[in-house]
C-alpha positions in Angstrom: -45.9 -26.4 99.6 -48.5 -28.3 98.0 -50.7 -25.5 96.9 -47.4 -23.6 95.5 -46.6 -26.4 93.6 -50.5 -26.4 91.9 -49.4 -22.3 91.3 -46.8 -23.3 89.4 -47.7 -26.3 86.9 -50.5 -24.0 85.9 -48.5 -21.0 85.4 -46.1 -24.2 83.1 -49.9 -25.4 81.4 -50.4 -21.7 81.0 -47.5 -20.9 78.9 -48.0 -23.9 77.0 -51.4 -23.6 76.0 -50.3 -19.9 75.0 -47.4 -21.3 72.5 -49.6 -23.4 71.3 -52.1 -20.1 70.4 -49.7 -18.2 69.0 -49.4 -17.4 65.4 -47.2 -18.2 63.8 -47.3 -16.4 60.6 -47.1 -12.8 59.8 -50.3 -11.0 57.9 -49.5 -7.9 56.4 -51.9 -5.5 54.3 -50.2 -3.6 51.4 -52.4 -0.5 49.9 -51.4 -0.8 46.1 -51.4 3.3 45.0 -53.7 2.7 41.5 -51.3 5.2 39.4 -48.5 2.8 38.5 -47.4 2.5 42.0 -44.8 0.2 44.2 -45.5 -1.3 47.1 -42.3 -2.6 49.0 -42.5 -5.2 52.5 -38.7 -6.9 53.2 -37.7 -8.8 55.8 -34.3 -9.7 57.6 -33.9 -12.8 57.8 -30.7 -15.7 58.0 -29.5 -18.3 56.2 -30.7 -21.6 55.3 -35.1 -20.5 56.7 -37.3 -21.8 55.3 -40.0 -19.0 53.4 -43.2 -19.8 53.0 -45.8 -16.8 51.7 -49.3 -16.3 50.1 -50.4 -13.4 48.3 -54.0 -11.8 47.5 -56.2 -9.0 45.2 -59.0 -7.1 47.5 -60.4 -4.4 46.0 -63.2 -3.6 48.0 -65.2 -1.6 45.1 -65.0 -3.6 42.9 -65.2 -6.9 44.7 -66.7 -9.2 41.7 -63.3 -8.8 39.0 -60.6 -8.5 41.4 -57.9 -6.5 38.6 -55.1 -8.4 38.8 -51.2 -7.0 39.7 -47.9 -7.8 39.8 -45.1 -9.5 41.8 -41.2 -9.4 42.4 -39.2 -11.1 45.0 -35.5 -10.8 45.4 -32.7 -11.2 47.8 -30.7 -9.2 49.7 -28.0 -9.8 46.5 -30.3 -8.6 44.1 -30.8 -12.9 42.8 -35.3 -13.1 41.6 -36.5 -15.7 43.6 -39.6 -15.4 42.6 -41.5 -13.1 39.5 -45.6 -13.9 38.4 -47.3 -10.4 36.8 -51.0 -10.2 36.0 -52.1 -13.1 38.9 -55.0 -11.8 41.7 -53.1 -14.5 43.6 -50.1 -16.5 43.5 -47.5 -17.8 46.3 -43.9 -17.8 46.6 -41.8 -19.8 48.8 -37.9 -20.5 49.3 -34.9 -21.1 51.6 -33.2 -18.9 51.6 -29.5 -18.7 51.0 -27.9 -15.8 52.0 -28.3 -14.0 55.0 -29.6 -10.2 55.3 -32.1 -8.5 53.7 -34.5 -10.1 51.0 -37.3 -7.7 49.5 -41.1 -8.8 48.2 -42.8 -6.4 45.7 -46.1 -5.2 44.0 -47.3 -3.4 41.7 -50.3 -2.9 39.0 -49.4 -2.9 35.3 -49.1 0.6 33.6 -51.4 -0.8 30.7 -54.5 -1.5 32.8 -55.1 1.7 35.1 -57.5 2.5 37.0 -59.5 4.8 39.6 -59.0 3.8 42.9 -56.7 1.4 44.9 -56.2 -2.1 45.5 -55.6 -3.6 49.0 -52.9 -7.1 49.0 -52.9 -9.1 51.5 -50.1 -11.4 52.2 -49.4 -14.6 54.7 -45.6 -14.5 55.4 -44.5 -17.8 57.0 -41.2 -18.0 58.0 -39.0 -21.6 59.5 -41.0 -23.2 62.5 -44.4 -20.9 60.5 -44.0 -23.1 57.7 -43.5 -26.4 58.2 -46.4 -28.5 57.5 -47.1 -29.8 60.2 -50.0 -32.3 58.9 -47.3 -33.4 56.8 -45.1 -34.5 59.5 -48.4 -36.0 61.7 -49.4 -38.7 58.5 -45.6 -39.5 58.4 -44.3 -40.0 61.6 -48.2 -40.8 62.7 -47.9 -38.2 65.8 -50.9 -36.5 67.0 -53.0 -35.0 70.0 -50.2 -33.6 72.7 -47.0 -35.3 71.4 -47.3 -33.2 67.5 -47.8 -29.9 69.6 -44.7 -30.7 71.7 -43.1 -30.9 68.5 -43.7 -27.7 67.4 -43.0 -26.7 70.8 -39.6 -28.0 70.6 -39.0 -26.4 67.1 -40.7 -22.8 68.2 -38.3 -23.0 71.1 -35.4 -24.5 68.8 -36.1 -21.2 66.1 -36.1 -19.2 69.2 -32.1 -20.1 70.5 -31.2 -19.7 66.4 -32.7 -16.3 66.7 -30.7 -15.3 70.2 -27.8 -16.3 68.6 -28.5 -14.5 65.9 -28.4 -12.1 67.8 -25.9 -11.7 69.9 -23.4 -12.8 66.9 -25.0 -9.5 64.9 -24.1 -7.6 68.4 -21.1 -9.0 68.7 -20.4 -8.0 64.8 -21.5 -4.3 65.4 -19.8 -4.2 68.7 -16.4 -5.1 67.0 -17.5 -2.1 64.2 -17.6 0.3 66.8 -14.7 -0.3 68.2 -12.7 -0.7 64.8 -14.3 2.6 64.3 -13.7 4.7 67.6 -9.7 3.3 67.4 -9.2 4.6 63.9 -11.3 7.7 64.7 -8.8 8.6 67.7 -6.0 7.1 65.1 -6.9 9.8 63.0 -7.2 12.6 65.6 -3.9 12.3 66.7 -2.4 12.3 62.9 -4.3 15.6 62.2 -3.3 17.6 65.3 0.8 16.1 64.9 -0.4 17.8 61.0 -1.6 21.1 62.9 1.4 21.3 65.0 4.1 20.5 61.8 2.2 23.2 59.6 2.2 25.6 62.8 5.4 25.2 63.8 7.1 24.9 60.1 5.4 28.4 59.5 7.3 29.6 62.3 9.9 28.9 61.5 9.4 30.0 58.2 8.3 34.2 59.7 11.1 33.6 62.1 13.6 32.8 58.4 11.7 35.8 56.6 12.1 38.7 59.6 15.6 37.5 60.2 16.1 37.9 56.5 14.8 41.5 55.9 16.2 42.1 59.8 13.4 43.3 61.0 14.2 41.2 64.7 
């Protein structure tokens, strides 16, 4: 029994250490075409979620003279959340007001054509990952294990919120699917009724025509 208890505790500690080492951010690399092309990245985010992102240009062919790009971030309803032109690096931060796909686009100014494409790095952080834990630690005077436990608690809450969001979306999709199936069934019945009515009308008309012509 003691060995089982030690194994259980070891597993719990392993899970805790794993969660502590998780990179809560998301690093993304984009290749922007040289001939005035645009590259975009989107993320489906719930409302009331903090979003923080840093982006920077990497030119492998000419690292000493890094070219500039322009950027624009829009909400699911098309609201402009960030817009910057001719920069080699930048940052945007906002709290989402709508649930849906948030779109970040990057492009090279057409007035400065380049022979080679550019590489753009984006450090995209959402929710618990975007929280400034250093400020929290200084403000509340916590450190070490207590700080890590606070981070784990925030992570658990974020996971719970995501699960509830997924359940809600699943319920909505199920309702839409059931409503669609019901409408398709009623449409099929209506179509069959119309076909029978048209067929009956044609038979009645033919009988009347043949009777009038004394063919039957």
